[in-house]
C-alpha positions in Angstrom: -73.6 -16.9 -21.0 -70.4 -15.1 -21.6 -69.7 -11.6 -20.8 -66.9 -9.6 -22.4 -65.4 -6.6 -20.6 -64.0 -3.8 -22.8 -61.3 -1.7 -21.3 -60.9 1.8 -22.4 -57.4 2.7 -23.8 -55.7 5.5 -22.0 -54.4 8.3 -24.2 -51.1 10.0 -23.3 -52.8 13.2 -22.4 -54.8 11.3 -19.7 -51.7 10.2 -17.8 -51.2 11.8 -14.5 -48.9 14.8 -14.3 -45.4 14.3 -12.8 -45.1 17.7 -11.3 -44.8 19.7 -14.5 -41.7 17.9 -15.6 -42.4 16.2 -18.9 -39.1 14.5 -20.0 -39.4 12.0 -22.8 -38.2 8.5 -22.0 -35.1 9.1 -24.2 -34.2 12.3 -22.3 -34.7 10.6 -19.0 -32.3 7.8 -20.0 -29.7 10.4 -21.2 -29.9 12.4 -18.0 -29.5 9.4 -15.8 -26.5 8.2 -17.8 -24.9 11.6 -17.5 -25.5 11.5 -13.7 -24.0 8.1 -13.4 -20.9 8.9 -15.4 -20.3 12.1 -13.4 -20.8 10.2 -10.2 -18.4 7.5 -11.3 -15.7 9.9 -12.4 -16.1 11.9 -9.0 -15.7 8.6 -7.1 -12.6 7.6 -9.0 -11.0 11.0 -8.5 -11.7 11.0 -4.8 -10.4 7.5 -4.4 -7.2 8.3 -6.3 -6.6 11.5 -4.3 -7.5 9.8 -1.0 -5.2 6.9 -1.7 -2.3 9.0 -2.8 -2.7 11.3 0.2 -1.4 8.4 2.3 1.8 8.2 0.4 2.2 11.9 0.1 2.1 12.3 3.9 4.8 9.8 4.6 8.1 11.6 5.5 11.2 9.3 5.7 12.6 9.1 9.2 16.3 9.1 9.9 17.6 6.6 12.5 20.9 6.4 14.3 22.1 2.8 14.7 21.2 3.1 18.4 17.7 4.4 17.6 17.2 1.6 15.0 18.2 -1.0 17.6 15.0 -0.4 19.6 12.9 -1.7 16.6 13.7 -5.3 17.1 10.3 -6.7 18.0 11.0 -7.1 21.6 8.5 -5.8 24.2 5.9 -5.3 21.5 8.1 -2.9 19.5 7.8 -2.7 15.7 10.4 -4.7 13.7 12.6 -2.7 11.3 15.6 -3.8 9.3 17.9 -1.9 7.0 19.7 -2.8 3.8 22.2 -0.4 2.3 21.1 2.2 4.7 17.4 2.0 3.8 15.0 1.1 6.6 12.0 -1.2 6.1 9.1 -2.2 8.4 9.0 -6.0 8.6 6.6 -6.1 11.5 4.1 -8.0 9.4 6.2 -11.1 9.7 7.0 -11.4 13.4 7.5 -15.2 13.1 10.4 -14.6 10.7 11.9 -11.4 12.1 10.7 -11.2 15.7 12.3 -12.8 18.7 12.9 -16.5 18.1 12.5 -16.1 14.3 15.0 -17.3 11.9 15.8 -13.8 10.6 15.7 -12.0 14.0 19.4 -11.2 13.7 18.6 -8.7 10.9 16.0 -6.9 13.1 16.9 -3.5 14.5 20.1 -2.9 12.5 21.5 -2.2 9.1 22.6 -5.8 8.4 23.8 -5.3 4.8 26.9 -7.4 5.2 25.0 -10.1 7.1 23.0 -10.8 4.0 26.2 -12.3 2.7 27.8 -14.2 5.6 25.1 -14.1 8.4 27.7 -12.6 10.7 25.9 -10.2 13.1 28.8 -9.1 15.3 29.5 -5.4 15.5 32.8 -6.0 13.8 31.1 -7.6 10.8 28.2 -5.2 10.6 30.4 -2.1 10.8 32.6 -3.0 7.8 32.0 -1.1 4.7 31.1 -2.5 1.3 34.2 -1.4 -0.5 36.0 -4.7 -0.3 33.2 -6.8 -1.8 33.4 -8.5 -5.2 31.0 -7.7 -8.0 29.2 -11.0 -7.3 28.9 -10.1 -3.6 27.5 -6.6 -4.4 25.0 -8.2 -6.8 23.8 -10.4 -3.9 23.4 -7.4 -1.7 21.7 -5.5 -4.5 19.3 -8.5 -4.9 18.3 -8.2 -1.2 18.0 -4.5 -1.4 15.6 -4.9 -4.4 13.7 -7.6 -2.6 12.7 -5.2 0.2 12.3 -2.2 -2.0 9.9 -3.9 -4.4 7.9 -5.8 -1.7 4.6 -4.3 -0.9 4.7 -6.3 2.4 7.6 -4.3 3.8 7.1 -0.6 3.5 10.0 1.8 3.4 10.4 3.8 6.6 13.5 5.9 6.2 17.3 5.9 6.4 20.1 5.0 8.8 22.2 8.0 9.7 25.9 7.6 9.1 
């Protein structure tokens, strides 16, 4: 003996009410898309403004050579170096620029000339750049560009003359 059960088809008018709001599926999709687009745009704007706010708030500092000398990585101090009077924070690489590192001689000073001859004496470092050849200046410009363009080493300020 087989029994068949017949189910009654519901008509759209018999669907339960959704609180008086009767948006068609197409309208619901459109509204949701608009909300998502507005939310995405708002998020991108806030992210851009928030990210740029960091850069807008940075004011370059001015260091005398004596002040700069404190930033040599000793006693937990940050590590700064300067090239052509522009100071960069190289603290992210203490094995290179910190005490015992191969480039520690550059730390805490404007060592522009030392990029040519690795002479870190006060006599060498205090010389100007006027007597350099075009090739030597190109070498210094290369190092200045290296630090300027590196996202690892942020620009901090200037050395006062």
